[in-house]
A tleap script that builds the chain and sets N, CA, C and O, in Angstrom:
source leaprc.protein.ff14SB
mol = sequence {
  NMET GLN SER ALA LEU PRO ILE LEU PRO PRO
  PRO ASP ILE ARG MET ILE VAL ASP LYS THR
  ALA ARG TYR VAL VAL LYS ASN GLY PRO GLU
  PHE GLU GLN ARG ILE ILE SER SER CYS GLN
  GLY THR LEU ASN PHE SER PHE LEU HIE SER
  TYR ASP PRO TYR HIE ALA TYR TYR LYS HIE
  ARG ILE SER GLU ALA ARG ALA ALA THR CASN
}
set mol.1.N position { 56.897 -53.621 -181.672 }
set mol.1.CA position { 56.780 -54.030 -182.826 }
set mol.1.C position { 55.424 -53.302 -183.106 }
set mol.1.O position { 54.565 -53.445 -182.236 }
set mol.2.N position { 55.089 -52.489 -184.275 }
set mol.2.CA position { 54.386 -52.032 -184.818 }
set mol.2.C position { 53.487 -52.276 -185.744 }
set mol.2.O position { 53.776 -52.446 -186.928 }
set mol.3.N position { 52.128 -52.318 -185.193 }
set mol.3.CA position { 51.046 -53.274 -186.103 }
set mol.3.C position { 51.174 -52.811 -187.655 }
set mol.3.O position { 51.289 -51.630 -187.981 }
set mol.4.N position { 51.145 -53.783 -188.475 }
set mol.4.CA position { 50.537 -53.346 -189.767 }
set mol.4.C position { 49.377 -52.473 -189.795 }
set mol.4.O position { 48.482 -52.424 -188.950 }
set mol.5.N position { 49.503 -51.699 -190.996 }
set mol.5.CA position { 48.781 -50.978 -191.310 }
set mol.5.C position { 47.804 -51.598 -192.312 }
set mol.5.O position { 48.210 -52.272 -193.259 }
set mol.6.N position { 46.124 -51.285 -192.018 }
set mol.6.CA position { 45.511 -51.950 -192.888 }
set mol.6.C position { 45.504 -51.606 -194.388 }
set mol.6.O position { 45.817 -50.456 -194.696 }
set mol.7.N position { 45.255 -52.279 -195.125 }
set mol.7.CA position { 45.241 -52.053 -196.939 }
set mol.7.C position { 43.707 -50.796 -196.906 }
set mol.7.O position { 42.617 -50.985 -196.366 }
set mol.8.N position { 44.073 -49.840 -197.513 }
set mol.8.CA position { 43.113 -48.481 -198.329 }
set mol.8.C position { 42.374 -49.236 -198.956 }
set mol.8.O position { 42.943 -50.097 -199.628 }
set mol.9.N position { 40.940 -49.198 -198.971 }
set mol.9.CA position { 40.541 -49.683 -200.259 }
set mol.9.C position { 40.070 -48.570 -201.200 }
set mol.9.O position { 39.896 -47.480 -200.655 }
set mol.10.N position { 39.851 -48.642 -202.409 }
set mol.10.CA position { 39.822 -47.570 -203.517 }
set mol.10.C position { 38.802 -46.551 -203.106 }
set mol.10.O position { 38.181 -46.874 -202.093 }
set mol.11.N position { 38.419 -45.203 -203.732 }
set mol.11.CA position { 37.936 -44.509 -202.718 }
set mol.11.C position { 36.523 -44.638 -202.769 }
set mol.11.O position { 35.721 -44.389 -201.869 }
set mol.12.N position { 36.234 -45.185 -204.279 }
set mol.12.CA position { 34.810 -45.657 -203.988 }
set mol.12.C position { 33.841 -46.685 -202.804 }
set mol.12.O position { 32.719 -46.762 -202.304 }
set mol.13.N position { 35.230 -47.379 -202.805 }
set mol.13.CA position { 34.817 -48.532 -201.879 }
set mol.13.C position { 34.581 -48.060 -200.183 }
set mol.13.O position { 33.748 -48.435 -199.357 }
set mol.14.N position { 36.127 -46.714 -200.068 }
set mol.14.CA position { 35.925 -46.508 -198.863 }
set mol.14.C position { 34.823 -46.156 -198.243 }
set mol.14.O position { 34.289 -46.395 -197.160 }
set mol.15.N position { 34.540 -45.339 -199.474 }
set mol.15.CA position { 33.242 -44.365 -198.414 }
set mol.15.C position { 31.865 -45.737 -198.338 }
set mol.15.O position { 30.990 -45.520 -197.500 }
set mol.16.N position { 31.763 -46.714 -198.968 }
set mol.16.CA position { 31.079 -47.525 -198.358 }
set mol.16.C position { 31.168 -48.201 -197.269 }
set mol.16.O position { 30.238 -48.731 -196.660 }
set mol.17.N position { 32.524 -48.196 -196.942 }
set mol.17.CA position { 33.056 -48.693 -195.661 }
set mol.17.C position { 32.798 -47.926 -194.684 }
set mol.17.O position { 32.131 -48.092 -193.663 }
set mol.18.N position { 33.509 -46.886 -195.170 }
set mol.18.CA position { 33.100 -46.033 -193.726 }
set mol.18.C position { 31.978 -45.786 -193.610 }
set mol.18.O position { 31.594 -45.617 -192.453 }
set mol.19.N position { 31.128 -45.675 -194.547 }
set mol.19.CA position { 29.412 -45.438 -193.963 }
set mol.19.C position { 28.813 -46.271 -193.324 }
set mol.19.O position { 28.035 -45.926 -192.435 }
set mol.20.N position { 29.055 -47.674 -193.654 }
set mol.20.CA position { 28.621 -49.290 -192.867 }
set mol.20.C position { 29.496 -49.078 -191.682 }
set mol.20.O position { 28.805 -49.433 -190.728 }
set mol.21.N position { 30.560 -48.717 -191.280 }
set mol.21.CA position { 31.390 -48.748 -190.227 }
set mol.21.C position { 30.136 -47.746 -189.480 }
set mol.21.O position { 29.390 -48.346 -188.706 }
set mol.22.N position { 29.912 -46.384 -189.671 }
set mol.22.CA position { 29.636 -45.654 -188.772 }
set mol.22.C position { 28.150 -46.310 -188.250 }
set mol.22.O position { 27.905 -46.366 -187.045 }
set mol.23.N position { 26.811 -46.990 -189.664 }
set mol.23.CA position { 25.963 -47.301 -189.064 }
set mol.23.C position { 25.877 -48.742 -188.459 }
set mol.23.O position { 24.867 -49.278 -188.002 }
set mol.24.N position { 27.295 -49.326 -188.557 }
set mol.24.CA position { 27.149 -50.131 -187.519 }
set mol.24.C position { 27.296 -49.973 -186.339 }
set mol.24.O position { 26.567 -50.549 -185.531 }
set mol.25.N position { 28.401 -49.049 -185.931 }
set mol.25.CA position { 28.288 -48.544 -184.613 }
set mol.25.C position { 27.185 -48.102 -183.885 }
set mol.25.O position { 26.839 -48.416 -182.746 }
set mol.26.N position { 26.439 -46.980 -185.051 }
set mol.26.CA position { 25.258 -46.571 -184.467 }
set mol.26.C position { 23.919 -47.791 -184.097 }
set mol.26.O position { 23.259 -47.820 -183.058 }
set mol.27.N position { 23.812 -48.571 -185.090 }
set mol.27.CA position { 22.683 -49.348 -184.777 }
set mol.27.C position { 23.102 -51.192 -184.349 }
set mol.27.O position { 22.240 -52.053 -184.529 }
set mol.28.N position { 24.263 -51.497 -183.887 }
set mol.28.CA position { 24.923 -52.627 -183.288 }
set mol.28.C position { 24.929 -53.712 -184.425 }
set mol.28.O position { 24.539 -53.566 -185.583 }
set mol.29.N position { 25.370 -54.645 -183.935 }
set mol.29.CA position { 25.880 -55.588 -184.773 }
set mol.29.C position { 25.071 -56.524 -185.223 }
set mol.29.O position { 25.619 -57.540 -185.652 }
set mol.30.N position { 23.168 -56.434 -185.262 }
set mol.30.CA position { 22.741 -56.990 -185.669 }
set mol.30.C position { 21.984 -56.008 -187.437 }
set mol.30.O position { 21.122 -56.350 -188.247 }
set mol.31.N position { 22.762 -54.926 -187.343 }
set mol.31.CA position { 22.394 -54.453 -188.442 }
set mol.31.C position { 23.565 -55.004 -189.006 }
set mol.31.O position { 23.146 -55.722 -189.914 }
set mol.32.N position { 24.745 -55.069 -188.980 }
set mol.32.CA position { 25.859 -55.839 -189.712 }
set mol.32.C position { 25.405 -57.207 -190.353 }
set mol.32.O position { 25.966 -57.544 -191.395 }
set mol.33.N position { 24.497 -57.967 -189.849 }
set mol.33.CA position { 24.504 -59.061 -190.051 }
set mol.33.C position { 22.972 -59.037 -191.132 }
set mol.33.O position { 22.750 -59.779 -192.089 }
set mol.34.N position { 22.276 -58.167 -190.700 }
set mol.34.CA position { 21.126 -57.957 -192.140 }
set mol.34.C position { 21.989 -57.564 -192.973 }
set mol.34.O position { 21.275 -57.684 -193.968 }
set mol.35.N position { 23.023 -57.163 -193.402 }
set mol.35.CA position { 23.654 -56.381 -194.732 }
set mol.35.C position { 24.105 -57.697 -195.141 }
set mol.35.O position { 23.686 -58.169 -196.198 }
set mol.36.N position { 25.080 -58.459 -194.263 }
set mol.36.CA position { 25.404 -59.579 -194.328 }
set mol.36.C position { 24.635 -60.301 -195.227 }
set mol.36.O position { 25.036 -60.634 -196.342 }
set mol.37.N position { 23.431 -60.577 -194.725 }
set mol.37.CA position { 22.207 -61.509 -195.079 }
set mol.37.C position { 21.611 -61.336 -196.248 }
set mol.37.O position { 21.193 -62.191 -197.029 }
set mol.38.N position { 21.594 -60.072 -196.332 }
set mol.38.CA position { 20.740 -59.240 -197.352 }
set mol.38.C position { 21.855 -58.780 -198.926 }
set mol.38.O position { 21.643 -58.396 -200.077 }
set mol.39.N position { 22.474 -58.951 -198.486 }
set mol.39.CA position { 23.859 -58.679 -199.594 }
set mol.39.C position { 24.768 -59.734 -200.176 }
set mol.39.O position { 25.703 -59.360 -200.885 }
set mol.40.N position { 24.580 -61.020 -199.943 }
set mol.40.CA position { 25.467 -62.143 -200.306 }
set mol.40.C position { 25.677 -62.017 -201.945 }
set mol.40.O position { 24.853 -61.822 -202.837 }
set mol.41.N position { 27.272 -62.230 -201.986 }
set mol.41.CA position { 27.325 -61.914 -203.316 }
set mol.41.C position { 27.307 -60.704 -204.131 }
set mol.41.O position { 27.266 -60.546 -205.351 }
set mol.42.N position { 27.363 -59.645 -202.852 }
set mol.42.CA position { 27.505 -58.525 -203.669 }
set mol.42.C position { 29.110 -58.205 -203.308 }
set mol.42.O position { 29.588 -58.602 -202.245 }
set mol.43.N position { 29.764 -57.578 -204.121 }
set mol.43.CA position { 30.982 -57.242 -204.195 }
set mol.43.C position { 31.573 -55.968 -203.269 }
set mol.43.O position { 32.684 -55.737 -202.791 }
set mol.44.N position { 30.109 -55.156 -203.245 }
set mol.44.CA position { 30.471 -53.863 -202.384 }
set mol.44.C position { 30.487 -54.301 -201.310 }
set mol.44.O position { 31.556 -53.984 -200.790 }
set mol.45.N position { 29.886 -54.870 -200.658 }
set mol.45.CA position { 29.752 -55.338 -199.016 }
set mol.45.C position { 30.503 -56.719 -198.689 }
set mol.45.O position { 30.180 -57.359 -197.688 }
set mol.46.N position { 31.886 -57.327 -199.875 }
set mol.46.CA position { 32.660 -58.315 -199.468 }
set mol.46.C position { 33.475 -57.733 -197.923 }
set mol.46.O position { 33.776 -58.465 -196.980 }
set mol.47.N position { 33.671 -56.474 -197.995 }
set mol.47.CA position { 34.836 -56.376 -196.562 }
set mol.47.C position { 34.268 -56.616 -195.147 }
set mol.47.O position { 34.872 -56.531 -194.077 }
set mol.48.N position { 32.904 -56.951 -195.383 }
set mol.48.CA position { 32.120 -57.536 -194.012 }
set mol.48.C position { 32.769 -59.008 -193.711 }
set mol.48.O position { 32.767 -59.487 -192.577 }
set mol.49.N position { 33.207 -59.533 -194.607 }
set mol.49.CA position { 33.892 -61.034 -194.263 }
set mol.49.C position { 35.370 -60.603 -194.061 }
set mol.49.O position { 35.999 -59.632 -194.483 }
set mol.50.N position { 35.739 -61.745 -193.204 }
set mol.50.CA position { 36.759 -61.613 -192.661 }
set mol.50.C position { 38.181 -62.154 -193.755 }
set mol.50.O position { 39.389 -61.982 -193.591 }
set mol.51.N position { 37.575 -62.711 -194.652 }
set mol.51.CA position { 38.614 -63.205 -195.595 }
set mol.51.C position { 38.838 -62.039 -196.883 }
set mol.51.O position { 39.455 -62.468 -197.857 }
set mol.52.N position { 38.417 -60.747 -196.926 }
set mol.52.CA position { 38.569 -59.876 -197.790 }
set mol.52.C position { 39.768 -59.158 -197.280 }
set mol.52.O position { 40.130 -59.190 -196.104 }
set mol.53.N position { 40.668 -58.173 -198.733 }
set mol.53.CA position { 41.224 -57.617 -197.971 }
set mol.53.C position { 41.015 -56.154 -197.629 }
set mol.53.O position { 41.935 -55.337 -197.596 }
set mol.54.N position { 40.032 -55.941 -197.435 }
set mol.54.CA position { 39.603 -54.549 -196.621 }
set mol.54.C position { 39.115 -54.685 -195.326 }
set mol.54.O position { 38.963 -53.704 -194.599 }
set mol.55.N position { 38.814 -56.005 -194.921 }
set mol.55.CA position { 37.848 -56.072 -193.596 }
set mol.55.C position { 38.985 -55.228 -192.302 }
set mol.55.O position { 38.816 -54.587 -191.265 }
set mol.56.N position { 40.168 -55.713 -193.142 }
set mol.56.CA position { 40.972 -55.191 -191.076 }
set mol.56.C position { 40.877 -53.352 -191.347 }
set mol.56.O position { 41.085 -52.652 -190.356 }
set mol.57.N position { 40.597 -52.731 -192.552 }
set mol.57.CA position { 40.262 -51.524 -192.585 }
set mol.57.C position { 38.801 -51.316 -192.426 }
set mol.57.O position { 38.287 -50.213 -192.241 }
set mol.58.N position { 38.173 -52.427 -192.508 }
set mol.58.CA position { 36.582 -51.975 -192.025 }
set mol.58.C position { 36.873 -51.979 -189.968 }
set mol.58.O position { 36.586 -51.041 -189.224 }
set mol.59.N position { 37.271 -52.843 -189.697 }
set mol.59.CA position { 37.636 -53.487 -188.283 }
set mol.59.C position { 38.218 -51.790 -187.701 }
set mol.59.O position { 37.881 -51.271 -186.636 }
set mol.60.N position { 38.993 -51.287 -188.567 }
set mol.60.CA position { 39.622 -50.157 -187.819 }
set mol.60.C position { 38.853 -49.031 -188.122 }
set mol.60.O position { 39.085 -48.001 -187.489 }
set mol.61.N position { 38.156 -49.039 -188.803 }
set mol.61.CA position { 36.714 -47.857 -188.829 }
set mol.61.C position { 35.873 -47.858 -187.616 }
set mol.61.O position { 35.430 -47.018 -186.833 }
set mol.62.N position { 35.837 -48.972 -187.756 }
set mol.62.CA position { 34.377 -49.624 -186.697 }
set mol.62.C position { 35.025 -48.867 -185.169 }
set mol.62.O position { 34.402 -48.043 -184.500 }
set mol.63.N position { 36.237 -49.326 -184.896 }
set mol.63.CA position { 37.206 -48.822 -183.749 }
set mol.63.C position { 37.026 -47.868 -183.569 }
set mol.63.O position { 36.847 -47.330 -182.476 }
set mol.64.N position { 37.028 -47.124 -185.250 }
set mol.64.CA position { 37.696 -45.453 -185.137 }
set mol.64.C position { 35.745 -44.777 -184.471 }
set mol.64.O position { 35.507 -43.935 -183.606 }
set mol.65.N position { 34.993 -45.398 -185.123 }
set mol.65.CA position { 33.617 -44.705 -184.814 }
set mol.65.C position { 33.230 -44.926 -183.343 }
set mol.65.O position { 32.785 -44.012 -182.648 }
set mol.66.N position { 33.427 -46.235 -182.879 }
set mol.66.CA position { 33.255 -46.489 -181.465 }
set mol.66.C position { 34.202 -45.397 -180.432 }
set mol.66.O position { 33.725 -44.822 -179.454 }
set mol.67.N position { 35.222 -45.306 -180.766 }
set mol.67.CA position { 36.204 -44.468 -180.006 }
set mol.67.C position { 35.264 -42.939 -180.152 }
set mol.67.O position { 34.726 -42.557 -179.113 }
set mol.68.N position { 35.089 -42.159 -181.309 }
set mol.68.CA position { 34.255 -41.263 -180.955 }
set mol.68.C position { 33.308 -41.376 -180.783 }
set mol.68.O position { 33.008 -40.265 -181.220 }
set mol.69.N position { 32.034 -41.935 -180.377 }
set mol.69.CA position { 30.942 -42.088 -179.880 }
set mol.69.C position { 31.229 -42.154 -177.981 }
set mol.69.O position { 30.336 -42.272 -177.141 }
set mol.70.N position { 32.239 -42.074 -177.798 }
set mol.70.CA position { 32.258 -42.960 -176.205 }
set mol.70.C position { 33.243 -41.189 -175.565 }
set mol.70.O position { 33.608 -41.075 -174.395 }
savepdb mol mol.pdb
quit
């Protein structure tokens, strides 16, 4: 059985997700936690939370960025 593809965000959000994923891989999970803490209530970073429909896409981009650095 094939896993479902993540929901693709609109271009403006996708750009933020992609850049954030690269920075999180480069700077570590502490960086992600700082974004979550400093951007609470900001819709542009809601993808960092598991309840957001674009969270799976974010995790997918994290995996791709990690694979690219290995």
